PDB file of N, CA, C, O and CB in Angstrom:
ATOM      1  N   MET A   1     108.881 155.634  63.785  1.00  0.00           N
ATOM      2  CA  MET A   1     107.986 156.447  62.987  1.00  0.00           C
ATOM      3  C   MET A   1     107.928 155.878  61.576  1.00  0.00           C
ATOM      4  O   MET A   1     108.958 155.532  60.999  1.00  0.00           O
ATOM      5  CB  MET A   1     108.443 157.926  62.973  1.00  0.00           C
ATOM      6  N   GLY A   2     106.724 155.781  61.022  1.00  0.00           N
ATOM      7  CA  GLY A   2     106.549 155.227  59.687  1.00  0.00           C
ATOM      8  C   GLY A   2     106.980 156.180  58.594  1.00  0.00           C
ATOM      9  O   GLY A   2     107.350 157.326  58.847  1.00  0.00           O
ATOM     10  N   LYS A   3     106.924 155.684  57.389  1.00  0.00           N
ATOM     11  CA  LYS A   3     107.280 156.493  56.230  1.00  0.00           C
ATOM     12  C   LYS A   3     106.103 157.359  55.793  1.00  0.00           C
ATOM     13  O   LYS A   3     104.941 157.008  55.995  1.00  0.00           O
ATOM     14  CB  LYS A   3     107.739 155.599  55.073  1.00  0.00           C
ATOM     15  N   SER A   4     106.433 158.497  55.190  1.00  0.00           N
ATOM     16  CA  SER A   4     105.438 159.282  54.480  1.00  0.00           C
ATOM     17  C   SER A   4     105.203 158.596  53.140  1.00  0.00           C
ATOM     18  O   SER A   4     106.056 157.847  52.665  1.00  0.00           O
ATOM     19  CB  SER A   4     105.895 160.777  54.296  1.00  0.00           C
ATOM     20  N   ILE A   5     104.058 158.849  52.537  1.00  0.00           N
ATOM     21  CA  ILE A   5     103.747 158.293  51.221  1.00  0.00           C
ATOM     22  C   ILE A   5     103.499 159.452  50.265  1.00  0.00           C
ATOM     23  O   ILE A   5     102.647 160.306  50.515  1.00  0.00           O
ATOM     24  CB  ILE A   5     102.507 157.333  51.281  1.00  0.00           C
ATOM     25  N   PHE A   6     104.246 159.473  49.176  1.00  0.00           N
ATOM     26  CA  PHE A   6     104.103 160.515  48.167  1.00  0.00           C
ATOM     27  C   PHE A   6     103.393 159.915  46.965  1.00  0.00           C
ATOM     28  O   PHE A   6     103.916 159.012  46.311  1.00  0.00           O
ATOM     29  CB  PHE A   6     105.490 161.115  47.762  1.00  0.00           C
ATOM     30  N   TYR A   7     102.201 160.420  46.679  1.00  0.00           N
ATOM     31  CA  TYR A   7     101.418 159.962  45.534  1.00  0.00           C
ATOM     32  C   TYR A   7     101.586 160.950  44.385  1.00  0.00           C
ATOM     33  O   TYR A   7     101.541 162.164  44.582  1.00  0.00           O
ATOM     34  CB  TYR A   7      99.916 159.803  45.910  1.00  0.00           C
ATOM     35  N   HIS A   8     101.779 160.412  43.187  1.00  0.00           N
ATOM     36  CA  HIS A   8     101.827 161.279  42.010  1.00  0.00           C
ATOM     37  C   HIS A   8     101.364 160.517  40.778  1.00  0.00           C
ATOM     38  O   HIS A   8     101.178 159.301  40.807  1.00  0.00           O
ATOM     39  CB  HIS A   8     103.251 161.832  41.796  1.00  0.00           C
ATOM     40  N   ALA A   9     101.184 161.269  39.691  1.00  0.00           N
ATOM     41  CA  ALA A   9     100.666 160.663  38.463  1.00  0.00           C
ATOM     42  C   ALA A   9     101.639 160.757  37.293  1.00  0.00           C
ATOM     43  O   ALA A   9     101.299 160.382  36.170  1.00  0.00           O
ATOM     44  CB  ALA A   9      99.366 161.318  38.082  1.00  0.00           C
ATOM     45  N   GLY A  10     102.836 161.250  37.547  1.00  0.00           N
ATOM     46  CA  GLY A  10     103.854 161.259  36.498  1.00  0.00           C
ATOM     47  C   GLY A  10     103.941 162.522  35.677  1.00  0.00           C
ATOM     48  O   GLY A  10     104.789 162.611  34.789  1.00  0.00           O
ATOM     49  N   CYS A  11     103.093 163.507  35.940  1.00  0.00           N
ATOM     50  CA  CYS A  11     103.142 164.756  35.172  1.00  0.00           C
ATOM     51  C   CYS A  11     104.381 165.559  35.581  1.00  0.00           C
ATOM     52  O   CYS A  11     104.985 165.260  36.611  1.00  0.00           O
ATOM     53  CB  CYS A  11     101.842 165.597  35.392  1.00  0.00           C
ATOM     54  N   PRO A  12     104.770 166.567  34.802  1.00  0.00           N
ATOM     55  CA  PRO A  12     105.960 167.360  35.151  1.00  0.00           C
ATOM     56  C   PRO A  12     105.885 168.003  36.541  1.00  0.00           C
ATOM     57  O   PRO A  12     106.893 168.058  37.244  1.00  0.00           O
ATOM     58  CB  PRO A  12     106.166 168.442  34.117  1.00  0.00           C
ATOM     59  N   VAL A  13     104.718 168.483  36.942  1.00  0.00           N
ATOM     60  CA  VAL A  13     104.555 169.067  38.277  1.00  0.00           C
ATOM     61  C   VAL A  13     104.843 168.008  39.332  1.00  0.00           C
ATOM     62  O   VAL A  13     105.527 168.277  40.319  1.00  0.00           O
ATOM     63  CB  VAL A  13     103.124 169.647  38.462  1.00  0.00           C
ATOM     64  N   CYS A  14     104.316 166.799  39.121  1.00  0.00           N
ATOM     65  CA  CYS A  14     104.505 165.697  40.075  1.00  0.00           C
ATOM     66  C   CYS A  14     105.968 165.276  40.173  1.00  0.00           C
ATOM     67  O   CYS A  14     106.482 165.059  41.271  1.00  0.00           O
ATOM     68  CB  CYS A  14     103.650 164.496  39.671  1.00  0.00           C
ATOM     69  N   ILE A  15     106.629 165.161  39.042  1.00  0.00           N
ATOM     70  CA  ILE A  15     108.031 164.729  39.025  1.00  0.00           C
ATOM     71  C   ILE A  15     108.908 165.762  39.721  1.00  0.00           C
ATOM     72  O   ILE A  15     109.806 165.403  40.483  1.00  0.00           O
ATOM     73  CB  ILE A  15     108.519 164.501  37.574  1.00  0.00           C
ATOM     74  N   SER A  16     108.657 167.022  39.467  1.00  0.00           N
ATOM     75  CA  SER A  16     109.416 168.079  40.133  1.00  0.00           C
ATOM     76  C   SER A  16     109.214 168.025  41.646  1.00  0.00           C
ATOM     77  O   SER A  16     110.173 168.129  42.410  1.00  0.00           O
ATOM     78  CB  SER A  16     109.005 169.457  39.593  1.00  0.00           C
ATOM     79  N   ALA A  17     107.963 167.863  42.072  1.00  0.00           N
ATOM     80  CA  ALA A  17     107.663 167.766  43.503  1.00  0.00           C
ATOM     81  C   ALA A  17     108.323 166.523  44.113  1.00  0.00           C
ATOM     82  O   ALA A  17     108.824 166.572  45.236  1.00  0.00           O
ATOM     83  CB  ALA A  17     106.134 167.726  43.732  1.00  0.00           C
ATOM     84  N   GLU A  18     108.321 165.417  43.373  1.00  0.00           N
ATOM     85  CA  GLU A  18     108.959 164.190  43.871  1.00  0.00           C
ATOM     86  C   GLU A  18     110.426 164.434  44.173  1.00  0.00           C
ATOM     87  O   GLU A  18     110.917 164.046  45.233  1.00  0.00           O
ATOM     88  CB  GLU A  18     108.814 163.046  42.851  1.00  0.00           C
ATOM     89  N   HIS A  19     111.128 165.073  43.249  1.00  0.00           N
ATOM     90  CA  HIS A  19     112.552 165.347  43.460  1.00  0.00           C
ATOM     91  C   HIS A  19     112.764 166.220  44.697  1.00  0.00           C
ATOM     92  O   HIS A  19     113.670 165.973  45.493  1.00  0.00           O
ATOM     93  CB  HIS A  19     113.157 166.030  42.221  1.00  0.00           C
ATOM     94  N   ASP A  20     111.925 167.236  44.848  1.00  0.00           N
ATOM     95  CA  ASP A  20     112.050 168.120  46.008  1.00  0.00           C
ATOM     96  C   ASP A  20     111.764 167.380  47.313  1.00  0.00           C
ATOM     97  O   ASP A  20     112.494 167.543  48.290  1.00  0.00           O
ATOM     98  CB  ASP A  20     111.105 169.310  45.868  1.00  0.00           C
ATOM     99  N   ILE A  21     110.711 166.573  47.334  1.00  0.00           N
ATOM    100  CA  ILE A  21     110.354 165.820  48.539  1.00  0.00           C
ATOM    101  C   ILE A  21     111.480 164.868  48.930  1.00  0.00           C
ATOM    102  O   ILE A  21     111.860 164.795  50.098  1.00  0.00           O
ATOM    103  CB  ILE A  21     109.044 165.036  48.321  1.00  0.00           C
ATOM    104  N   LEU A  22     112.009 164.143  47.954  1.00  0.00           N
ATOM    105  CA  LEU A  22     113.107 163.210  48.251  1.00  0.00           C
ATOM    106  C   LEU A  22     114.323 163.951  48.783  1.00  0.00           C
ATOM    107  O   LEU A  22     114.995 163.472  49.696  1.00  0.00           O
ATOM    108  CB  LEU A  22     113.491 162.410  46.997  1.00  0.00           C
ATOM    109  N   HIS A  23     114.604 165.112  48.217  1.00  0.00           N
ATOM    110  CA  HIS A  23     115.746 165.908  48.678  1.00  0.00           C
ATOM    111  C   HIS A  23     115.513 166.433  50.094  1.00  0.00           C
ATOM    112  O   HIS A  23     116.432 166.432  50.912  1.00  0.00           O
ATOM    113  CB  HIS A  23     116.003 167.082  47.717  1.00  0.00           C
ATOM    114  N   LEU A  24     114.296 166.879  50.386  1.00  0.00           N
ATOM    115  CA  LEU A  24     113.987 167.457  51.695  1.00  0.00           C
ATOM    116  C   LEU A  24     113.853 166.413  52.807  1.00  0.00           C
ATOM    117  O   LEU A  24     114.362 166.598  53.912  1.00  0.00           O
ATOM    118  CB  LEU A  24     112.713 168.254  51.604  1.00  0.00           C
ATOM    119  N   ILE A  25     113.160 165.317  52.497  1.00  0.00           N
ATOM    120  CA  ILE A  25     112.836 164.332  53.530  1.00  0.00           C
ATOM    121  C   ILE A  25     113.824 163.167  53.544  1.00  0.00           C
ATOM    122  O   ILE A  25     114.161 162.643  54.605  1.00  0.00           O
ATOM    123  CB  ILE A  25     111.425 163.805  53.322  1.00  0.00           C
ATOM    124  N   GLY A  26     114.276 162.775  52.375  1.00  0.00           N
ATOM    125  CA  GLY A  26     115.193 161.637  52.265  1.00  0.00           C
ATOM    126  C   GLY A  26     114.482 160.404  51.726  1.00  0.00           C
ATOM    127  O   GLY A  26     113.351 160.103  52.109  1.00  0.00           O
ATOM    128  N   GLU A  27     115.158 159.705  50.841  1.00  0.00           N
ATOM    129  CA  GLU A  27     114.572 158.529  50.182  1.00  0.00           C
ATOM    130  C   GLU A  27     114.171 157.436  51.160  1.00  0.00           C
ATOM    131  O   GLU A  27     113.230 156.684  50.903  1.00  0.00           O
ATOM    132  CB  GLU A  27     115.548 157.964  49.180  1.00  0.00           C
ATOM    133  N   ASP A  28     114.873 157.344  52.271  1.00  0.00           N
ATOM    134  CA  ASP A  28     114.592 156.284  53.242  1.00  0.00           C
ATOM    135  C   ASP A  28     113.356 156.568  54.094  1.00  0.00           C
ATOM    136  O   ASP A  28     112.907 155.706  54.849  1.00  0.00           O
ATOM    137  CB  ASP A  28     115.789 156.088  54.142  1.00  0.00           C
ATOM    138  N   LYS A  29     112.805 157.789  53.971  1.00  0.00           N
ATOM    139  CA  LYS A  29     111.651 158.164  54.789  1.00  0.00           C
ATOM    140  C   LYS A  29     110.380 158.387  53.980  1.00  0.00           C
ATOM    141  O   LYS A  29     109.349 158.780  54.524  1.00  0.00           O
ATOM    142  CB  LYS A  29     111.965 159.407  55.564  1.00  0.00           C
ATOM    143  N   VAL A  30     110.461 158.131  52.661  1.00  0.00           N
ATOM    144  CA  VAL A  30     109.311 158.365  51.783  1.00  0.00           C
ATOM    145  C   VAL A  30     109.104 157.180  50.853  1.00  0.00           C
ATOM    146  O   VAL A  30     110.043 156.695  50.223  1.00  0.00           O
ATOM    147  CB  VAL A  30     109.501 159.656  50.965  1.00  0.00           C
ATOM    148  N   GLU A  31     107.864 156.725  50.777  1.00  0.00           N
ATOM    149  CA  GLU A  31     107.485 155.721  49.777  1.00  0.00           C
ATOM    150  C   GLU A  31     106.850 156.483  48.613  1.00  0.00           C
ATOM    151  O   GLU A  31     105.933 157.278  48.816  1.00  0.00           O
ATOM    152  CB  GLU A  31     106.489 154.626  50.377  1.00  0.00           C
ATOM    153  N   ILE A  32     107.331 156.242  47.414  1.00  0.00           N
ATOM    154  CA  ILE A  32     106.814 156.912  46.220  1.00  0.00           C
ATOM    155  C   ILE A  32     105.822 155.975  45.536  1.00  0.00           C
ATOM    156  O   ILE A  32     106.139 154.820  45.249  1.00  0.00           O
ATOM    157  CB  ILE A  32     107.975 157.317  45.242  1.00  0.00           C
ATOM    158  N   ILE A  33     104.619 156.487  45.279  1.00  0.00           N
ATOM    159  CA  ILE A  33     103.613 155.692  44.567  1.00  0.00           C
ATOM    160  C   ILE A  33     103.135 156.489  43.356  1.00  0.00           C
ATOM    161  O   ILE A  33     102.543 157.560  43.487  1.00  0.00           O
ATOM    162  CB  ILE A  33     102.408 155.322  45.505  1.00  0.00           C
ATOM    163  N   HIS A  34     103.405 155.944  42.191  1.00  0.00           N
ATOM    164  CA  HIS A  34     103.005 156.541  40.909  1.00  0.00           C
ATOM    165  C   HIS A  34     101.655 155.924  40.546  1.00  0.00           C
ATOM    166  O   HIS A  34     101.599 154.834  39.977  1.00  0.00           O
ATOM    167  CB  HIS A  34     104.095 156.291  39.764  1.00  0.00           C
ATOM    168  N   ILE A  35     100.562 156.629  40.879  1.00  0.00           N
ATOM    169  CA  ILE A  35      99.239 156.048  40.647  1.00  0.00           C
ATOM    170  C   ILE A  35      98.838 156.049  39.180  1.00  0.00           C
ATOM    171  O   ILE A  35      97.842 155.431  38.805  1.00  0.00           O
ATOM    172  CB  ILE A  35      98.207 156.794  41.446  1.00  0.00           C
ATOM    173  N   GLY A  36      99.611 156.742  38.348  1.00  0.00           N
ATOM    174  CA  GLY A  36      99.380 156.647  36.912  1.00  0.00           C
ATOM    175  C   GLY A  36      99.808 155.289  36.382  1.00  0.00           C
ATOM    176  O   GLY A  36      99.228 154.781  35.423  1.00  0.00           O
ATOM    177  N   GLU A  37     100.819 154.702  37.004  1.00  0.00           N
ATOM    178  CA  GLU A  37     101.312 153.385  36.600  1.00  0.00           C
ATOM    179  C   GLU A  37     100.693 152.261  37.424  1.00  0.00           C
ATOM    180  O   GLU A  37     100.456 151.169  36.907  1.00  0.00           O
ATOM    181  CB  GLU A  37     102.824 153.336  36.724  1.00  0.00           C
ATOM    182  N   ASP A  38     100.432 152.522  38.690  1.00  0.00           N
ATOM    183  CA  ASP A  38      99.852 151.504  39.574  1.00  0.00           C
ATOM    184  C   ASP A  38      98.465 151.973  40.015  1.00  0.00           C
ATOM    185  O   ASP A  38      98.284 152.470  41.126  1.00  0.00           O
ATOM    186  CB  ASP A  38     100.776 151.238  40.818  1.00  0.00           C
ATOM    187  N   ARG A  39      97.510 151.804  39.132  1.00  0.00           N
ATOM    188  CA  ARG A  39      96.154 152.316  39.360  1.00  0.00           C
ATOM    189  C   ARG A  39      95.448 151.626  40.537  1.00  0.00           C
ATOM    190  O   ARG A  39      94.453 152.138  41.050  1.00  0.00           O
ATOM    191  CB  ARG A  39      95.322 152.143  38.098  1.00  0.00           C
ATOM    192  N   SER A  40      95.961 150.474  40.959  1.00  0.00           N
ATOM    193  CA  SER A  40      95.362 149.783  42.101  1.00  0.00           C
ATOM    194  C   SER A  40      95.539 150.573  43.394  1.00  0.00           C
ATOM    195  O   SER A  40      94.857 150.296  44.381  1.00  0.00           O
ATOM    196  CB  SER A  40      95.973 148.394  42.255  1.00  0.00           C
ATOM    197  N   LYS A  41      96.434 151.539  43.405  1.00  0.00           N
ATOM    198  CA  LYS A  41      96.695 152.347  44.599  1.00  0.00           C
ATOM    199  C   LYS A  41      95.804 153.592  44.681  1.00  0.00           C
ATOM    200  O   LYS A  41      95.858 154.319  45.672  1.00  0.00           O
ATOM    201  CB  LYS A  41      98.152 152.765  44.625  1.00  0.00           C
ATOM    202  N   ILE A  42      94.988 153.845  43.654  1.00  0.00           N
ATOM    203  CA  ILE A  42      94.131 155.035  43.662  1.00  0.00           C
ATOM    204  C   ILE A  42      93.159 155.003  44.831  1.00  0.00           C
ATOM    205  O   ILE A  42      92.982 156.014  45.512  1.00  0.00           O
ATOM    206  CB  ILE A  42      93.359 155.149  42.343  1.00  0.00           C
ATOM    207  N   SER A  43      92.525 153.862  45.076  1.00  0.00           N
ATOM    208  CA  SER A  43      91.553 153.795  46.170  1.00  0.00           C
ATOM    209  C   SER A  43      92.240 153.972  47.524  1.00  0.00           C
ATOM    210  O   SER A  43      91.660 154.569  48.431  1.00  0.00           O
ATOM    211  CB  SER A  43      90.795 152.456  46.134  1.00  0.00           C
ATOM    212  N   THR A  44      93.457 153.467  47.674  1.00  0.00           N
ATOM    213  CA  THR A  44      94.211 153.664  48.916  1.00  0.00           C
ATOM    214  C   THR A  44      94.494 155.149  49.120  1.00  0.00           C
ATOM    215  O   THR A  44      94.370 155.669  50.229  1.00  0.00           O
ATOM    216  CB  THR A  44      95.539 152.858  48.892  1.00  0.00           C
ATOM    217  N   ALA A  45      94.871 155.820  48.045  1.00  0.00           N
ATOM    218  CA  ALA A  45      95.128 157.261  48.126  1.00  0.00           C
ATOM    219  C   ALA A  45      93.855 158.005  48.516  1.00  0.00           C
ATOM    220  O   ALA A  45      93.878 158.864  49.397  1.00  0.00           O
ATOM    221  CB  ALA A  45      95.670 157.795  46.780  1.00  0.00           C
ATOM    222  N   GLU A  46      92.755 157.675  47.865  1.00  0.00           N
ATOM    223  CA  GLU A  46      91.478 158.322  48.186  1.00  0.00           C
ATOM    224  C   GLU A  46      91.072 158.075  49.641  1.00  0.00           C
ATOM    225  O   GLU A  46      90.622 158.994  50.326  1.00  0.00           O
ATOM    226  CB  GLU A  46      90.379 157.815  47.245  1.00  0.00           C
ATOM    227  N   ASN A  47      91.229 156.850  50.105  1.00  0.00           N
ATOM    228  CA  ASN A  47      90.883 156.513  51.490  1.00  0.00           C
ATOM    229  C   ASN A  47      91.761 157.251  52.498  1.00  0.00           C
ATOM    230  O   ASN A  47      91.371 157.444  53.650  1.00  0.00           O
ATOM    231  CB  ASN A  47      91.005 155.009  51.708  1.00  0.00           C
ATOM    232  N   SER A  48      92.946 157.659  52.056  1.00  0.00           N
ATOM    233  CA  SER A  48      93.851 158.424  52.918  1.00  0.00           C
ATOM    234  C   SER A  48      93.506 159.909  52.923  1.00  0.00           C
ATOM    235  O   SER A  48      94.025 160.672  53.738  1.00  0.00           O
ATOM    236  CB  SER A  48      95.296 158.231  52.468  1.00  0.00           C
ATOM    237  N   GLY A  49      92.617 160.317  51.998  1.00  0.00           N
ATOM    238  CA  GLY A  49      92.220 161.724  51.923  1.00  0.00           C
ATOM    239  C   GLY A  49      92.827 162.493  50.776  1.00  0.00           C
ATOM    240  O   GLY A  49      92.660 163.710  50.693  1.00  0.00           O
ATOM    241  N   VAL A  50      93.533 161.811  49.883  1.00  0.00           N
ATOM    242  CA  VAL A  50      94.152 162.480  48.739  1.00  0.00           C
ATOM    243  C   VAL A  50      93.061 162.892  47.748  1.00  0.00           C
ATOM    244  O   VAL A  50      92.266 162.066  47.299  1.00  0.00           O
ATOM    245  CB  VAL A  50      95.205 161.553  48.050  1.00  0.00           C
ATOM    246  N   LYS A  51      93.040 164.185  47.417  1.00  0.00           N
ATOM    247  CA  LYS A  51      92.058 164.726  46.469  1.00  0.00           C
ATOM    248  C   LYS A  51      92.696 165.090  45.131  1.00  0.00           C
ATOM    249  O   LYS A  51      92.024 165.146  44.101  1.00  0.00           O
ATOM    250  CB  LYS A  51      91.376 165.955  47.063  1.00  0.00           C
ATOM    251  N   SER A  52      94.008 165.336  45.167  1.00  0.00           N
ATOM    252  CA  SER A  52      94.742 165.680  43.947  1.00  0.00           C
ATOM    253  C   SER A  52      96.193 165.258  44.136  1.00  0.00           C
ATOM    254  O   SER A  52      96.651 165.035  45.257  1.00  0.00           O
ATOM    255  CB  SER A  52      94.637 167.215  43.623  1.00  0.00           C
ATOM    256  N   VAL A  53      96.893 165.155  43.040  1.00  0.00           N
ATOM    257  CA  VAL A  53      98.308 164.816  43.084  1.00  0.00           C
ATOM    258  C   VAL A  53      99.100 165.947  42.446  1.00  0.00           C
ATOM    259  O   VAL A  53      98.610 166.614  41.535  1.00  0.00           O
ATOM    260  CB  VAL A  53      98.587 163.465  42.364  1.00  0.00           C
ATOM    261  N   PRO A  54     100.306 166.163  42.914  1.00  0.00           N
ATOM    262  CA  PRO A  54     101.043 165.408  43.908  1.00  0.00           C
ATOM    263  C   PRO A  54     100.543 165.678  45.324  1.00  0.00           C
ATOM    264  O   PRO A  54     100.072 166.772  45.634  1.00  0.00           O
ATOM    265  CB  PRO A  54     102.510 165.732  43.812  1.00  0.00           C
ATOM    266  N   ALA A  55     100.654 164.667  46.168  1.00  0.00           N
ATOM    267  CA  ALA A  55     100.248 164.792  47.564  1.00  0.00           C
ATOM    268  C   ALA A  55     101.145 163.908  48.428  1.00  0.00           C
ATOM    269  O   ALA A  55     101.588 162.837  48.013  1.00  0.00           O
ATOM    270  CB  ALA A  55      98.752 164.407  47.746  1.00  0.00           C
ATOM    271  N   LEU A  56     101.391 164.389  49.625  1.00  0.00           N
ATOM    272  CA  LEU A  56     102.198 163.654  50.591  1.00  0.00           C
ATOM    273  C   LEU A  56     101.322 163.322  51.789  1.00  0.00           C
ATOM    274  O   LEU A  56     100.718 164.209  52.392  1.00  0.00           O
ATOM    275  CB  LEU A  56     103.456 164.474  51.024  1.00  0.00           C
ATOM    276  N   VAL A  57     101.255 162.041  52.130  1.00  0.00           N
ATOM    277  CA  VAL A  57     100.532 161.601  53.318  1.00  0.00           C
ATOM    278  C   VAL A  57     101.589 161.336  54.386  1.00  0.00           C
ATOM    279  O   VAL A  57     102.473 160.496  54.213  1.00  0.00           O
ATOM    280  CB  VAL A  57      99.641 160.314  53.032  1.00  0.00           C
ATOM    281  N   THR A  58     101.479 162.066  55.488  1.00  0.00           N
ATOM    282  CA  THR A  58     102.470 161.948  56.559  1.00  0.00           C
ATOM    283  C   THR A  58     102.193 160.702  57.403  1.00  0.00           C
ATOM    284  O   THR A  58     101.097 160.147  57.332  1.00  0.00           O
ATOM    285  CB  THR A  58     102.462 163.213  57.450  1.00  0.00           C
ATOM    286  N   PRO A  59     103.152 160.262  58.186  1.00  0.00           N
ATOM    287  CA  PRO A  59     102.953 159.068  59.005  1.00  0.00           C
ATOM    288  C   PRO A  59     101.768 159.165  59.968  1.00  0.00           C
ATOM    289  O   PRO A  59     101.191 158.142  60.333  1.00  0.00           O
ATOM    290  CB  PRO A  59     104.197 158.791  59.787  1.00  0.00           C
ATOM    291  N   ASN A  60     101.399 160.375  60.382  1.00  0.00           N
ATOM    292  CA  ASN A  60     100.259 160.507  61.293  1.00  0.00           C
ATOM    293  C   ASN A  60      98.948 160.751  60.553  1.00  0.00           C
ATOM    294  O   ASN A  60      97.928 161.037  61.181  1.00  0.00           O
ATOM    295  CB  ASN A  60     100.506 161.637  62.271  1.00  0.00           C
ATOM    296  N   GLY A  61      98.963 160.641  59.214  1.00  0.00           N
ATOM    297  CA  GLY A  61      97.739 160.687  58.433  1.00  0.00           C
ATOM    298  C   GLY A  61      97.360 162.021  57.832  1.00  0.00           C
ATOM    299  O   GLY A  61      96.341 162.118  57.149  1.00  0.00           O
ATOM    300  N   ASN A  62      98.162 163.066  58.069  1.00  0.00           N
ATOM    301  CA  ASN A  62      97.879 164.344  57.424  1.00  0.00           C
ATOM    302  C   ASN A  62      98.171 164.253  55.934  1.00  0.00           C
ATOM    303  O   ASN A  62      99.141 163.618  55.521  1.00  0.00           O
ATOM    304  CB  ASN A  62      98.704 165.476  58.065  1.00  0.00           C
ATOM    305  N   VAL A  63      97.322 164.893  55.125  1.00  0.00           N
ATOM    306  CA  VAL A  63      97.518 164.906  53.676  1.00  0.00           C
ATOM    307  C   VAL A  63      97.951 166.310  53.277  1.00  0.00           C
ATOM    308  O   VAL A  63      97.238 167.285  53.519  1.00  0.00           O
ATOM    309  CB  VAL A  63      96.213 164.474  52.912  1.00  0.00           C
ATOM    310  N   LEU A  64      99.123 166.402  52.666  1.00  0.00           N
ATOM    311  CA  LEU A  64      99.649 167.670  52.193  1.00  0.00           C
ATOM    312  C   LEU A  64      99.551 167.686  50.674  1.00  0.00           C
ATOM    313  O   LEU A  64     100.309 167.001  49.987  1.00  0.00           O
ATOM    314  CB  LEU A  64     101.119 167.889  52.668  1.00  0.00           C
ATOM    315  N   HIS A  65      98.612 168.473  50.153  1.00  0.00           N
ATOM    316  CA  HIS A  65      98.462 168.594  48.707  1.00  0.00           C
ATOM    317  C   HIS A  65      99.479 169.630  48.234  1.00  0.00           C
ATOM    318  O   HIS A  65      99.485 170.772  48.695  1.00  0.00           O
ATOM    319  CB  HIS A  65      96.988 169.001  48.304  1.00  0.00           C
ATOM    320  N   ILE A  66     100.325 169.215  47.319  1.00  0.00           N
ATOM    321  CA  ILE A  66     101.453 170.024  46.880  1.00  0.00           C
ATOM    322  C   ILE A  66     101.195 170.514  45.465  1.00  0.00           C
ATOM    323  O   ILE A  66     101.012 169.725  44.538  1.00  0.00           O
ATOM    324  CB  ILE A  66     102.773 169.222  46.951  1.00  0.00           C
ATOM    325  N   ASN A  67     101.184 171.864  45.317  1.00  0.00           N
ATOM    326  CA  ASN A  67     100.949 172.437  43.998  1.00  0.00           C
ATOM    327  C   ASN A  67      99.664 171.812  43.450  1.00  0.00           C
ATOM    328  O   ASN A  67      98.790 171.449  44.237  1.00  0.00           O
ATOM    329  CB  ASN A  67     102.174 172.189  43.030  1.00  0.00           C
ATOM    330  N   PHE A  68      99.522 171.678  42.171  1.00  0.00           N
ATOM    331  CA  PHE A  68      98.372 170.971  41.606  1.00  0.00           C
ATOM    332  C   PHE A  68      98.780 170.416  40.257  1.00  0.00           C
ATOM    333  O   PHE A  68      99.116 171.156  39.333  1.00  0.00           O
ATOM    334  CB  PHE A  68      97.126 171.908  41.474  1.00  0.00           C
ATOM    335  N   GLY A  69      98.743 169.092  40.165  1.00  0.00           N
ATOM    336  CA  GLY A  69      99.064 168.421  38.900  1.00  0.00           C
ATOM    337  C   GLY A  69      97.800 167.890  38.261  1.00  0.00           C
ATOM    338  O   GLY A  69      97.538 168.140  37.084  1.00  0.00           O
ATOM    339  N   ALA A  70      97.003 167.145  39.047  1.00  0.00           N
ATOM    340  CA  ALA A  70      95.752 166.556  38.540  1.00  0.00           C
ATOM    341  C   ALA A  70      94.883 166.137  39.721  1.00  0.00           C
ATOM    342  O   ALA A  70      95.381 165.778  40.788  1.00  0.00           O
ATOM    343  CB  ALA A  70      96.042 165.332  37.606  1.00  0.00           C
ATOM    344  N   SER A  71      93.583 166.191  39.506  1.00  0.00           N
ATOM    345  CA  SER A  71      92.675 165.692  40.534  1.00  0.00           C
ATOM    346  C   SER A  71      92.663 164.167  40.466  1.00  0.00           C
ATOM    347  O   SER A  71      93.010 163.580  39.441  1.00  0.00           O
ATOM    348  CB  SER A  71      91.233 166.276  40.352  1.00  0.00           C
ATOM    349  N   ILE A  72      92.267 163.543  41.550  1.00  0.00           N
ATOM    350  CA  ILE A  72      92.135 162.081  41.566  1.00  0.00           C
ATOM    351  C   ILE A  72      91.131 161.656  40.512  1.00  0.00           C
ATOM    352  O   ILE A  72      91.320 160.632  39.854  1.00  0.00           O
ATOM    353  CB  ILE A  72      91.701 161.571  42.966  1.00  0.00           C
ATOM    354  N   GLU A  73      90.074 162.420  40.344  1.00  0.00           N
ATOM    355  CA  GLU A  73      89.064 162.082  39.333  1.00  0.00           C
ATOM    356  C   GLU A  73      89.659 162.066  37.933  1.00  0.00           C
ATOM    357  O   GLU A  73      89.315 161.206  37.122  1.00  0.00           O
ATOM    358  CB  GLU A  73      87.903 163.074  39.388  1.00  0.00           C
ATOM    359  N   ASP A  74      90.559 163.021  37.640  1.00  0.00           N
ATOM    360  CA  ASP A  74      91.235 163.032  36.333  1.00  0.00           C
ATOM    361  C   ASP A  74      92.119 161.808  36.153  1.00  0.00           C
ATOM    362  O   ASP A  74      92.177 161.223  35.071  1.00  0.00           O
ATOM    363  CB  ASP A  74      92.075 164.303  36.177  1.00  0.00           C
ATOM    364  N   VAL A  75      92.806 161.427  37.224  1.00  0.00           N
ATOM    365  CA  VAL A  75      93.688 160.259  37.153  1.00  0.00           C
ATOM    366  C   VAL A  75      92.882 158.992  36.938  1.00  0.00           C
ATOM    367  O   VAL A  75      93.288 158.109  36.182  1.00  0.00           O
ATOM    368  CB  VAL A  75      94.531 160.137  38.430  1.00  0.00           C
ATOM    369  N   LYS A  76      91.743 158.905  37.601  1.00  0.00           N
ATOM    370  CA  LYS A  76      90.884 157.719  37.430  1.00  0.00           C
ATOM    371  C   LYS A  76      90.349 157.616  36.016  1.00  0.00           C
ATOM    372  O   LYS A  76      90.053 156.527  35.525  1.00  0.00           O
ATOM    373  CB  LYS A  76      89.719 157.756  38.417  1.00  0.00           C
ATOM    374  N   GLY A  77      90.227 158.776  35.362  1.00  0.00           N
ATOM    375  CA  GLY A  77      89.805 158.809  33.966  1.00  0.00           C
ATOM    376  C   GLY A  77      88.415 158.405  33.771  1.00  0.00           C
ATOM    377  O   GLY A  77      87.930 158.388  32.640  1.00  0.00           O
TER     378      GLY A  77
END
């Protein structure tokens, strides 16, 4: 089974969610992508169905939008 991908933009809501996700799922099962720092990953996130961050994309392609930190449009600026 592949890893889940956790997308975030670095805001306090995102960082808090990141800590919780890592604690719940485990660091070895989640890839963390900070799209505020690595803007080249924004289109990958959008193509996966991410509409806002923080969001977790599961190995089978489901997108779980967690709380609300920022929309993808806000991150793209």
